[in-house]
C-alpha positions as CSV (number, residue, x, y, z in Angstrom):
1,X,-38.3,-71.5,-75.3
2,X,-35.5,-70.4,-77.6
3,X,-36.7,-67.8,-80.8
4,X,-38.6,-69.0,-83.4
5,X,-35.3,-68.7,-85.5
6,X,-31.7,-69.3,-83.4
7,X,-31.1,-66.8,-80.9
8,X,-29.2,-64.1,-82.3
9,X,-30.1,-64.1,-86.2
10,X,-31.6,-61.0,-85.6
11,X,-29.1,-59.5,-83.7
12,X,-28.6,-57.0,-86.2
13,X,-31.9,-55.5,-86.4
14,X,-32.1,-54.8,-82.8
15,X,-28.7,-52.7,-82.7
16,X,-29.5,-49.2,-80.3
17,X,-26.9,-47.6,-82.6
18,X,-28.2,-48.1,-86.5
19,X,-30.1,-45.5,-87.9
20,X,-34.0,-45.6,-87.0
21,X,-34.4,-45.7,-91.2
22,X,-32.4,-48.7,-91.4
23,X,-33.3,-50.8,-87.9
24,X,-37.1,-50.4,-89.0
25,X,-36.2,-51.8,-92.6
26,X,-33.9,-54.8,-91.3
27,X,-36.7,-56.0,-88.3
28,X,-39.4,-55.7,-91.7
29,X,-36.9,-58.2,-93.3
30,X,-37.3,-60.1,-90.0
31,X,-41.4,-60.1,-89.6
32,X,-41.2,-61.3,-93.6
33,X,-39.2,-64.5,-92.5
34,X,-40.9,-65.5,-89.5
35,X,-44.8,-64.7,-91.7
36,X,-43.3,-66.5,-94.0
37,X,-41.6,-69.5,-92.5
38,X,-44.1,-72.9,-92.6
39,X,-42.3,-75.1,-90.3
40,X,-39.6,-76.2,-87.9
41,X,-37.8,-79.1,-88.2
42,X,-34.4,-80.9,-86.3
43,X,-32.8,-83.3,-87.4
44,X,-30.4,-85.4,-85.4
45,X,-28.2,-88.6,-85.9
46,X,-26.9,-90.5,-82.3
47,X,-24.5,-93.0,-81.9
48,X,-23.3,-95.3,-79.0
49,X,-27.1,-96.0,-78.1
50,X,-28.4,-98.3,-75.6
51,X,-29.1,-101.0,-77.5
52,X,-32.0,-102.0,-74.5
53,X,-33.8,-99.0,-75.6
54,X,-32.5,-98.8,-79.8
55,X,-34.2,-102.4,-80.0
56,X,-37.4,-102.1,-77.1
57,X,-40.6,-101.0,-78.9
58,X,-42.2,-99.6,-75.3
59,X,-39.1,-97.9,-74.4
60,X,-39.2,-95.6,-77.9
61,X,-43.0,-94.9,-77.4
62,X,-42.4,-93.7,-73.6
63,X,-39.9,-91.7,-75.2
64,X,-42.1,-90.2,-78.0
65,X,-44.1,-89.3,-75.5
66,X,-41.5,-87.5,-72.8
67,X,-40.6,-85.8,-76.0
68,X,-43.7,-84.5,-76.5
69,X,-43.9,-83.0,-73.0
70,X,-40.1,-81.7,-73.0
71,X,-40.8,-79.6,-76.3
72,X,-44.5,-78.7,-75.8
73,X,-46.0,-80.5,-78.3
74,X,-49.4,-81.9,-77.8
75,X,-49.7,-85.5,-79.7
76,X,-52.3,-87.2,-82.1
77,X,-52.9,-90.5,-80.5
78,X,-50.4,-92.8,-79.4
79,X,-47.2,-93.5,-81.3
80,X,-46.8,-96.1,-83.9
81,X,-44.3,-98.5,-83.6
82,X,-43.4,-101.2,-86.0
83,X,-40.4,-103.0,-86.7
84,X,-39.4,-104.2,-90.4
85,X,-37.0,-104.2,-93.4
86,X,-36.5,-106.0,-97.0
87,X,-33.6,-108.6,-97.5
88,X,-30.9,-108.7,-95.0
89,X,-32.5,-105.8,-92.9
90,X,-36.2,-107.6,-92.9
91,X,-37.5,-107.3,-88.8
92,X,-34.2,-105.0,-88.0
93,X,-35.2,-101.8,-88.6
94,X,-37.5,-100.3,-85.4
95,X,-39.4,-97.1,-87.2
96,X,-41.4,-95.1,-84.9
97,X,-44.3,-91.9,-86.0
98,X,-45.8,-90.0,-83.5
99,X,-48.4,-87.6,-85.1
100,X,-48.5,-84.5,-83.6
101,X,-51.3,-81.6,-83.9
102,X,-48.7,-79.9,-85.2
103,X,-46.8,-82.6,-87.9
104,X,-45.2,-85.6,-86.9
105,X,-41.4,-87.0,-84.9
106,X,-39.5,-89.7,-86.9
107,X,-37.5,-92.0,-85.6
108,X,-35.2,-94.9,-87.4
109,X,-33.1,-97.3,-85.1
110,X,-30.0,-99.0,-87.0
111,X,-29.4,-101.8,-83.5
112,X,-27.2,-102.3,-82.5
113,X,-26.5,-98.5,-80.9
114,X,-27.7,-95.6,-83.1
115,X,-30.6,-93.7,-83.9
116,X,-32.1,-91.1,-86.0
117,X,-34.3,-87.9,-85.3
118,X,-36.7,-86.2,-87.3
119,X,-39.0,-83.6,-85.7
120,X,-41.2,-81.8,-88.1
121,X,-43.5,-78.8,-86.6
122,X,-45.1,-75.7,-87.7
123,X,-45.5,-74.9,-84.1
124,X,-42.0,-73.0,-82.7
125,X,-40.1,-75.8,-80.3
126,X,-36.7,-75.8,-79.2
127,X,-34.2,-77.8,-80.7
128,X,-32.0,-77.3,-78.1
129,X,-34.3,-79.3,-75.4
130,X,-35.6,-81.5,-78.1
131,X,-31.4,-83.0,-78.9
132,X,-30.1,-83.3,-75.0
133,X,-33.5,-84.9,-74.0
134,X,-33.0,-87.4,-76.8
135,X,-28.9,-88.2,-76.3
136,X,-29.6,-88.4,-72.5
137,X,-33.2,-90.5,-73.3
138,X,-31.3,-93.5,-75.5
139,X,-27.2,-92.6,-73.5
140,X,-26.2,-91.7,-76.5
141,X,-22.1,-91.2,-76.7
142,X,-22.4,-88.8,-79.5
143,X,-24.5,-87.1,-81.6
144,X,-24.7,-84.9,-84.7
145,X,-28.2,-82.9,-86.1
146,X,-29.5,-79.2,-87.0
147,X,-32.3,-76.7,-87.1
148,X,-34.2,-75.2,-89.7
149,X,-36.9,-72.8,-90.1
150,X,-38.7,-74.6,-93.8
151,X,-40.2,-72.0,-96.0
152,X,-41.8,-72.6,-99.8
153,X,-39.3,-70.9,-102.4
154,X,-40.4,-67.9,-104.4
155,X,-43.2,-69.1,-106.7
156,X,-40.5,-67.3,-109.6
157,X,-37.3,-69.0,-108.0
158,X,-37.2,-72.3,-109.9
159,X,-35.8,-75.4,-108.9
160,X,-32.8,-75.2,-106.5
161,X,-31.8,-78.5,-104.3
162,X,-28.2,-78.4,-101.8
163,X,-27.7,-82.3,-101.9
């Protein structure tokens, strides 16, 4: 299992050559970041997936159940799977929500061969395990993704957006 934050992120806080006072201060910063982290979010975009999986409610539901086991999450009920959309997309998009005791997994399928995975949890999990499992399960030929430690901003930090 990886650390709460990506491995090596706080490597500087554990350098034995560093002054003891500086190391103690940096370790305090690390503890504060870990304490203030509310959740961990993993997002993945998959392409070249097997159409038979992307279009199957049953296989997508099974993916959610197996992903929970793979990353150590406890499902809260069964996966909710629906096919819906508006206009030209009516009935095309398959969406899955697997509630967790610690948040949720969401899957958006983009037939014939795309899938978008979101895992958010206030409990630590291994994003690389989620990435590898999902790419393999869907038979993806390409994937991108990211992982973020989510924190509320300081109350006096104003409004800052990155989009």
